C-alpha positions as CSV (number, residue, x, y, z in Angstrom):
1,M,0.0,0.0,0.0
2,P,1.3,3.5,-0.7
3,S,2.4,5.3,2.3
4,R,0.3,8.2,3.4
5,A,1.8,11.5,4.5
6,I,1.1,12.2,8.1
7,R,-0.2,15.6,8.5
8,P,0.4,17.4,11.8
9,K,-2.8,18.0,13.8
10,P,-3.7,21.7,14.1
11,K,-2.7,23.1,17.5
12,R,-5.6,24.0,19.7
13,V,-5.4,27.2,21.7
14,L,-6.9,26.6,25.1
15,P,-9.6,29.2,26.0
16,W,-7.8,30.3,29.1
17,L,-4.5,30.7,27.1
18,A,-6.3,32.9,24.6
19,V,-7.6,35.1,27.4
20,L,-4.1,35.5,28.9
21,V,-2.7,36.4,25.5
22,C,-5.4,39.0,24.9
23,A,-4.9,40.5,28.3
24,A,-1.2,40.8,27.6
25,L,-1.5,42.2,24.1
26,C,-4.5,44.4,24.7
27,P,-4.1,46.1,28.1
28,G,-6.3,49.0,26.9
29,L,-9.3,46.7,26.4
30,A,-8.8,45.1,29.8
31,A,-8.7,48.5,31.4
32,Q,-11.9,49.5,29.6
33,A,-13.6,46.4,30.8
34,Q,-12.6,47.1,34.4
35,T,-13.8,50.7,34.3
36,A,-17.1,50.2,32.4
37,P,-19.9,52.3,33.9
38,A,-22.2,50.4,36.2
39,G,-25.2,52.7,35.9
40,P,-26.2,55.9,37.7
41,I,-25.6,56.4,41.4
42,K,-28.9,56.0,43.2
43,I,-29.7,58.5,46.0
44,V,-32.9,58.2,48.0
45,A,-34.2,61.4,49.6
46,F,-35.8,59.8,52.6
47,G,-37.9,62.2,54.6
48,D,-41.3,63.9,55.1
49,S,-43.3,66.6,53.3
50,L,-40.3,69.0,53.3
51,S,-38.4,66.8,50.9
52,A,-41.3,65.1,49.3
53,G,-42.6,68.3,47.7
54,Y,-45.8,69.0,49.5
55,M,-48.4,70.7,47.2
56,L,-45.8,71.0,44.4
57,P,-45.6,69.4,41.0
58,E,-43.3,66.4,41.0
59,N,-40.7,68.1,38.9
60,E,-40.5,71.0,41.4
61,A,-39.9,68.7,44.4
62,F,-36.6,68.5,46.2
63,P,-35.5,65.2,44.6
64,A,-36.3,66.3,41.1
65,V,-34.6,69.6,41.4
66,L,-31.5,68.1,43.0
67,Q,-31.2,65.5,40.3
68,R,-31.4,68.2,37.6
69,V,-28.7,70.2,39.2
70,L,-26.4,67.2,39.7
71,R,-26.9,66.0,36.1
72,A,-26.2,69.5,34.9
73,E,-22.8,69.1,36.6
74,G,-22.2,66.0,34.6
75,K,-22.9,63.6,37.4
76,D,-24.7,60.3,36.5
77,V,-27.2,60.1,39.3
78,V,-30.8,59.2,40.0
79,V,-32.5,60.9,43.0
80,V,-35.5,58.9,44.2
81,N,-38.3,60.7,46.1
82,G,-38.6,58.6,49.3
83,G,-40.6,61.3,51.2
84,V,-44.0,60.8,52.8
85,S,-46.0,63.8,54.0
86,G,-46.7,63.8,57.7
87,D,-44.1,61.1,58.4
88,T,-42.3,60.9,61.8
89,S,-39.0,59.4,62.5
90,T,-40.7,56.3,63.9
91,G,-42.9,56.1,60.8
92,G,-39.8,56.3,58.6
93,L,-38.2,53.4,60.5
94,A,-41.2,51.3,59.8
95,R,-41.1,51.8,56.0
96,L,-37.3,52.0,55.4
97,D,-36.9,48.6,53.8
98,W,-39.7,48.8,51.3
99,T,-38.8,52.3,50.4
100,L,-35.3,51.4,49.5
101,G,-36.6,48.5,47.4
102,D,-33.7,47.0,45.5
103,G,-31.2,49.2,47.4
104,A,-29.5,52.5,47.1
105,D,-26.0,53.9,47.0
106,A,-26.7,56.8,49.3
107,V,-29.5,58.3,51.4
108,I,-30.3,61.9,52.4
109,L,-32.1,61.3,55.8
110,E,-34.5,64.2,56.5
111,L,-36.9,63.3,59.3
112,G,-37.8,64.8,62.6
113,A,-39.8,67.9,61.8
114,N,-43.2,66.2,62.4
115,D,-41.9,64.8,65.7
116,M,-41.1,68.3,66.8
117,L,-44.4,69.7,65.7
118,R,-46.3,67.0,67.6
119,G,-44.1,67.6,70.7
120,I,-42.8,64.0,70.7
121,D,-40.2,63.3,73.3
122,P,-36.8,64.0,71.7
123,A,-35.5,60.8,73.2
124,I,-38.0,58.9,71.1
125,T,-37.0,60.8,68.0
126,K,-33.3,60.2,68.7
127,Q,-33.8,56.5,69.1
128,A,-35.8,56.1,65.9
129,L,-33.2,58.0,63.9
130,A,-30.4,56.0,65.5
131,S,-32.2,52.8,64.4
132,L,-32.5,54.2,60.9
133,L,-28.8,55.0,60.8
134,E,-27.9,51.5,62.2
135,K,-30.0,49.8,59.4
136,L,-28.5,52.0,56.7
137,K,-25.0,51.3,58.0
138,A,-25.7,47.5,58.0
139,K,-26.7,47.8,54.4
140,H,-23.5,49.7,53.6
141,I,-25.4,52.7,52.3
142,K,-23.8,56.1,52.6
143,V,-25.8,58.7,54.6
144,L,-26.1,62.5,54.7
145,L,-28.0,63.4,57.9
146,A,-30.2,66.5,57.3
147,G,-30.9,68.2,60.6
148,M,-33.9,70.2,61.8
149,L,-34.1,73.0,64.4
150,A,-37.0,73.6,66.8
151,P,-38.6,77.1,66.8
152,P,-38.5,79.2,69.9
153,S,-42.2,78.8,70.4
154,L,-41.7,75.2,71.7
155,G,-39.7,76.4,74.6
156,K,-36.0,76.5,75.4
157,D,-35.8,73.2,77.2
158,Y,-37.5,71.2,74.4
159,G,-35.6,73.2,71.7
160,N,-32.2,72.4,73.3
161,Q,-33.0,68.7,73.6
162,F,-34.4,68.4,70.0
163,D,-31.6,70.5,68.4
164,A,-28.9,68.3,70.0
165,I,-30.2,65.1,68.4
166,Y,-28.6,65.5,65.0
167,P,-25.1,66.6,66.0
168,A,-25.0,63.7,68.5
169,L,-26.1,61.1,66.0
170,A,-23.7,62.4,63.4
171,T,-20.8,61.9,65.8
172,Q,-22.1,58.6,67.1
173,F,-22.5,57.0,63.6
174,D,-19.7,59.0,61.9
175,V,-21.9,60.4,59.2
176,P,-21.8,63.9,57.6
177,L,-24.3,66.4,59.0
178,Y,-26.1,69.1,57.2
179,P,-27.3,71.1,60.2
180,F,-30.6,72.6,59.0
181,F,-32.5,71.3,56.0
182,L,-34.4,74.5,55.5
183,D,-31.3,76.7,55.7
184,G,-31.6,79.9,53.6
185,M,-35.4,79.9,53.3
186,A,-36.9,79.2,56.8
187,E,-37.3,82.9,57.7
188,D,-38.3,84.1,54.2
189,T,-42.1,84.0,53.7
190,S,-41.6,84.6,49.9
191,Q,-40.0,81.1,49.7
192,K,-42.9,79.3,51.5
193,L,-46.3,78.1,50.6
194,S,-49.4,79.9,52.0
195,D,-49.2,77.6,55.0
196,G,-46.0,79.4,56.1
197,M,-44.2,76.1,56.6
198,H,-43.4,74.3,53.4
199,P,-41.1,75.5,50.7
200,N,-42.5,76.7,47.4
201,K,-40.7,76.3,44.1
202,R,-38.2,79.1,44.9
203,G,-37.7,77.7,48.4
204,V,-36.9,74.2,47.1
205,E,-34.3,75.8,44.7
206,T,-32.7,77.6,47.7
207,I,-32.6,74.3,49.7
208,V,-30.9,72.5,46.9
209,A,-28.4,75.3,46.3
210,H,-27.4,75.3,50.0
211,I,-27.2,71.5,50.5
212,L,-25.5,70.9,47.2
213,P,-21.9,71.0,48.4
214,S,-22.8,68.4,51.1
215,V,-24.5,66.2,48.5
216,E,-21.4,66.4,46.3
217,M,-19.3,65.2,49.2
218,L,-21.8,62.4,49.7
219,L,-21.3,61.3,46.1
220,K,-17.6,61.3,46.5
221,S,-17.9,59.0,49.5
222,V,-19.8,56.5,47.4
223,G,-16.6,56.0,45.4
224,P,-16.0,53.9,42.3
225,R,-18.8,51.4,41.5
226,S,-18.2,47.9,40.2
């Protein structure tokens, strides 16, 4: 029988070897894969009517205005409206999990005003807010604590106890504090609704302008996302 030429079998490149070769020869592609965007940073504005936008169109509420301003700065964010009118700190604690839903990267915690207006013992408010901060810390969610100040009409003793809640909690849980959520518009009637309490469109814009540097720092604390 005539002899047959023996042809060498084609060499097979193992999949893992191909990956190593590509990684070595194409470092730029590997770097791009590692730094691919993971979607917008999700911030939940978790509070009461002051942040929810009481009596305002949705696009004029605090979360919507804050989101527009941040996006205008080139930041890839979504600000979720997690406010409920009339909510207390205890009520917020009860609804935290379902409000967060599938999670969040950061939370602006704005609660306590209704506790104050109802004359709730500041110790109860402090404990509820502490529990909220504990739960958010356990979920590895960054927090900006937005404080509230009691008006003089509630008395010096109550005011001192209430006002001390937020700085104490910020220190205890090592979270940044924005001392007064209504800073810049609280004493200006032209920035309030007719009820003399809630911010109008201009008032919301003032709140956002004042709190913006603190929110920008909050975003930096979230860090790179994978």
